[in-house]
N, C-alpha and C positions, 0 to 999 in steps of 0.2 A: 528467450524466459522455458526458467523452471516447469517441470507440471506440463506442456505441452506437445513432449514429444518431436519437438526441432531439434534442431542439427547436434544439439548439446546432451543430447538423450533425457532418461528420465531416470538411468540406475536398476536399472527394475523394479524403485518403487512408487508403484501403482497407487496404495493408498493416496500419494505423500502427496506425491501431483497430480493425482485426483482436490485431495483442497488443500493444493499453490492455488490452481485452476481455477476456484471455487469464488475463494479466499480474489483475490487479482478478477472478479467476473465483478464480483459483491461490496469492489470500490465503487472501477471504475465505473458501472452502476450509481453508485451512490454518489457520485462528484456529475452526471451527464445528468442527473435532478434537482440541479440546483448546483446555488456558490454554497461554497467550503464551510462555516465556518460562520455565517452567520448566525447562531445562536450566538454563537462564544466571544469575548468582547478579545478584543483586534491582538499582537503583544505588543507588549514592553518592549524598545531597547536595553538592559539590564546588563548589555559585558564592561560600560564604564565601572562600575557600581561591583561585578562579581569579580568581576578581577585589576580595577585599579591603581 
């Protein structure tokens, strides 16, 4: 994963790598705390209306 100093490397972008790592941690923590999308309505299928 970018920013984690794994096999793919961080390309010397330490600030960018730190940002990516922190953003990923925040996202995963938020999802772990509860069901995603509880406060938002469920998505509606609009493919036919858009591309119909």
